[in-house]
BAMI-304388 format. One record per residue (C-alpha): residue in three letters; residue number from 1; x, y, z. Coordinates in nm, 4 decimals, decimal comma. Layout:
residues N
+---------+-----+----------+----------+----------+
: residuo : num :       c1 :       c2 :       c3 :
+---------+-----+----------+----------+----------+
:     ALA : NUM :        X :        Y :        Z :
...
+---------+-----+----------+----------+----------+
***
This chain:
residues 128
+---------+-----+----------+----------+----------+
: residuo : num :       c1 :       c2 :       c3 :
+---------+-----+----------+----------+----------+
:     MET :   1 :   1,6250 :   7,8935 :  -1,5416 :
:     ALA :   2 :   2,0184 :   7,8513 :  -1,5074 :
:     LEU :   3 :   2,1612 :   8,1116 :  -1,2842 :
:     PHE :   4 :   2,5099 :   8,1942 :  -1,3373 :
:     LEU :   5 :   2,7062 :   8,3138 :  -1,0246 :
:     SER :   6 :   3,0505 :   8,4120 :  -0,9335 :
:     THR :   7 :   3,3545 :   8,4996 :  -1,1614 :
:     TYR :   8 :   3,6071 :   8,2575 :  -1,2958 :
:     ILE :   9 :   3,9233 :   8,3385 :  -1,4859 :
:     ASN :  10 :   4,0339 :   8,0669 :  -1,6946 :
:     ARG :  11 :   4,3259 :   8,0261 :  -1,9607 :
:     VAL :  12 :   4,2266 :   8,0236 :  -2,3607 :
:     ASP :  13 :   4,4439 :   7,7900 :  -2,5548 :
:     LYS :  14 :   4,5470 :   7,8791 :  -2,9045 :
:     LYS :  15 :   4,2700 :   7,6876 :  -3,0731 :
:     GLY :  16 :   4,0318 :   7,9189 :  -2,8848 :
:     ARG :  17 :   3,9252 :   7,6379 :  -2,6249 :
:     VAL :  18 :   3,8490 :   7,7494 :  -2,2813 :
:     SER :  19 :   3,7250 :   7,5582 :  -1,9549 :
:     PHE :  20 :   3,3346 :   7,6622 :  -1,8999 :
:     PRO :  21 :   3,3163 :   7,6981 :  -1,5120 :
:     ALA :  22 :   3,1950 :   7,4051 :  -1,3407 :
:     SER :  23 :   2,9263 :   7,5774 :  -1,1547 :
:     PHE :  24 :   2,7858 :   7,7175 :  -1,4931 :
:     ARG :  25 :   2,7908 :   7,3674 :  -1,6281 :
:     ALA :  26 :   2,5951 :   7,2619 :  -1,3321 :
:     ALA :  27 :   2,3480 :   7,5446 :  -1,3713 :
:     LEU :  28 :   2,2647 :   7,4025 :  -1,7220 :
:     MET :  29 :   2,2145 :   7,0813 :  -1,6112 :
:     GLY :  30 :   1,9195 :   7,2267 :  -1,4066 :
:     GLN :  31 :   1,7528 :   7,3161 :  -1,7312 :
:     PRO :  32 :   1,4507 :   7,1514 :  -1,8899 :
:     VAL :  33 :   1,4683 :   6,8541 :  -2,1136 :
:     THR :  34 :   1,4959 :   7,0516 :  -2,4365 :
:     ASP :  35 :   1,8120 :   7,2198 :  -2,3144 :
:     GLN :  36 :   1,9700 :   6,8907 :  -2,1705 :
:     ALA :  37 :   1,9481 :   6,7513 :  -2,5414 :
:     PHE :  38 :   2,1818 :   7,0391 :  -2,6424 :
:     GLN :  39 :   2,4417 :   7,0927 :  -2,3696 :
:     GLY :  40 :   2,5976 :   7,3920 :  -2,4574 :
:     VAL :  41 :   2,5371 :   7,7802 :  -2,4111 :
:     VAL :  42 :   2,4760 :   8,0641 :  -2,6773 :
:     LEU :  43 :   2,6957 :   8,3570 :  -2,7207 :
:     PHE :  44 :   2,6869 :   8,6868 :  -2,9002 :
:     ARG :  45 :   2,8506 :   8,9941 :  -2,8951 :
:     SER :  46 :   2,7354 :   9,2428 :  -2,6571 :
:     ASN :  47 :   2,5516 :   9,5756 :  -2,7517 :
:     THR :  48 :   2,7027 :   9,7870 :  -2,4615 :
:     HIS :  49 :   3,0640 :   9,6363 :  -2,3676 :
:     ASP :  50 :   3,3547 :   9,4609 :  -2,5545 :
:     ALA :  51 :   3,2603 :   9,1322 :  -2,4232 :
:     LEU :  52 :   3,0421 :   8,8439 :  -2,5020 :
:     GLU :  53 :   2,6936 :   8,7829 :  -2,3549 :
:     GLY :  54 :   2,5714 :   8,4147 :  -2,2991 :
:     PHE :  55 :   2,2552 :   8,2501 :  -2,2217 :
:     SER :  56 :   2,1376 :   7,8987 :  -2,1987 :
:     MET :  57 :   1,9126 :   7,7565 :  -2,4919 :
:     SER :  58 :   1,5989 :   7,7987 :  -2,2763 :
:     ARG :  59 :   1,6832 :   8,1816 :  -2,2131 :
:     MET :  60 :   1,7065 :   8,2223 :  -2,5930 :
:     GLU :  61 :   1,3982 :   8,0470 :  -2,6401 :
:     GLU :  62 :   1,2377 :   8,2825 :  -2,4083 :
:     LEU :  63 :   1,3729 :   8,6077 :  -2,5860 :
:     SER :  64 :   1,2217 :   8,4493 :  -2,8959 :
:     GLN :  65 :   0,8608 :   8,4244 :  -2,7259 :
:     ARG :  66 :   0,9111 :   8,7843 :  -2,6034 :
:     ILE :  67 :   0,9932 :   8,8913 :  -2,9685 :
:     ASP :  68 :   0,6933 :   8,7156 :  -3,1046 :
:     ASN :  69 :   0,4883 :   8,9681 :  -2,9049 :
:     PHE :  70 :   0,5897 :   9,2468 :  -3,1718 :
:     ASP :  71 :   0,4094 :   9,2538 :  -3,5163 :
:     MET :  72 :   0,6240 :   8,9891 :  -3,7076 :
:     PHE :  73 :   0,6801 :   9,2159 :  -3,9884 :
:     SER :  74 :   0,7576 :   9,5473 :  -3,7903 :
:     PRO :  75 :   1,0801 :   9,7142 :  -3,7830 :
:     GLU :  76 :   1,0931 :   9,6480 :  -3,4187 :
:     GLN :  77 :   1,0616 :   9,2930 :  -3,4341 :
:     ASP :  78 :   1,3393 :   9,3051 :  -3,7239 :
:     ASP :  79 :   1,5764 :   9,5161 :  -3,5129 :
:     MET :  80 :   1,5367 :   9,2969 :  -3,2107 :
:     ALA :  81 :   1,5484 :   8,9574 :  -3,3980 :
:     THR :  82 :   1,8609 :   9,0730 :  -3,5773 :
:     ALA :  83 :   2,0312 :   9,2050 :  -3,2589 :
:     ILE :  84 :   1,9680 :   8,8879 :  -3,0522 :
:     PHE :  85 :   1,9651 :   8,6033 :  -3,3053 :
:     ALA :  86 :   2,1678 :   8,6941 :  -3,5997 :
:     GLU :  87 :   2,5190 :   8,6795 :  -3,4867 :
:     SER :  88 :   2,4416 :   8,4128 :  -3,2185 :
:     VAL :  89 :   2,6329 :   8,1045 :  -3,1814 :
:     ALA :  90 :   2,5677 :   7,7990 :  -3,0244 :
:     LEU :  91 :   2,8468 :   7,6338 :  -2,8610 :
:     SER :  92 :   2,8663 :   7,2632 :  -2,7408 :
:     ILE :  93 :   3,0482 :   7,1834 :  -2,4017 :
:     ASP :  94 :   3,2837 :   6,9194 :  -2,4864 :
:     GLY :  95 :   3,3552 :   6,5810 :  -2,2840 :
:     ASP :  96 :   3,6402 :   6,7982 :  -2,0927 :
:     GLY :  97 :   3,3955 :   7,0735 :  -1,9933 :
:     ARG :  98 :   3,5162 :   7,3261 :  -2,2656 :
:     ILE :  99 :   3,3944 :   7,5423 :  -2,5314 :
:     ILE : 100 :   3,5585 :   7,6642 :  -2,8446 :
:     LEU : 101 :   3,5258 :   8,0485 :  -2,8807 :
:     PRO : 102 :   3,5293 :   8,1431 :  -3,2495 :
:     GLN : 103 :   3,7882 :   8,3767 :  -3,3658 :
:     ASP : 104 :   3,5503 :   8,6510 :  -3,4363 :
:     LEU : 105 :   3,4190 :   8,6676 :  -3,0842 :
:     LEU : 106 :   3,7602 :   8,6377 :  -2,9555 :
:     ASP : 107 :   3,8969 :   8,9556 :  -3,1660 :
:     PHE : 108 :   3,5652 :   9,1489 :  -3,0625 :
:     ALA : 109 :   3,5981 :   9,1146 :  -2,7114 :
:     GLY : 110 :   3,9942 :   9,1197 :  -2,7268 :
:     ILE : 111 :   4,0325 :   8,7956 :  -2,5729 :
:     THR : 112 :   4,3510 :   8,6369 :  -2,5913 :
:     GLU : 113 :   4,5305 :   8,4386 :  -2,2965 :
:     GLN : 114 :   4,2672 :   8,4440 :  -2,0427 :
:     ALA : 115 :   3,8712 :   8,4843 :  -2,0373 :
:     ALA : 116 :   3,6892 :   8,6217 :  -1,7377 :
:     PHE : 117 :   3,3312 :   8,4426 :  -1,7032 :
:     VAL : 118 :   3,1290 :   8,7124 :  -1,5209 :
:     GLY : 119 :   2,7960 :   8,5371 :  -1,3634 :
:     MET : 120 :   2,5075 :   8,7746 :  -1,3792 :
:     GLY : 121 :   2,2135 :   8,5797 :  -1,2647 :
:     PRO : 122 :   2,0143 :   8,4573 :  -1,5820 :
:     LYS : 123 :   2,3086 :   8,5435 :  -1,8153 :
:     PHE : 124 :   2,6869 :   8,5679 :  -1,7952 :
:     GLN : 125 :   2,9578 :   8,7850 :  -1,9832 :
:     ILE : 126 :   3,2758 :   8,6742 :  -2,1147 :
:     TRP : 127 :   3,5805 :   8,9318 :  -2,0660 :
:     GLU : 128 :   3,9488 :   8,9610 :  -2,1357 :
+---------+-----+----------+----------+----------+
***
């Protein structure tokens, strides 16, 4: 599992491009083969903060397996799946080590000129 550590503040350009921290990229490189084919991260709006939450694809797959423990047609399963997957965005890391943050996510988190990447072990957050 990728472990995201430390805090980094990077500039966001007018197109929403931001350098994804090198140590975060290195953590992703240690993922299983299925993740290496993707070379990116998954972001979604935080349910508790004005920030974005980020995971590796393998972590998203693990969350999916946990949701499978609920009855497939139960309200609990629907609520969990909607909260986690409905607005998640898979973002590739380009050759320069950047991701492009979609405008709706930038707006949600209030990110304009700088983004703070906060490592939180198996996940990370992105703040203004």
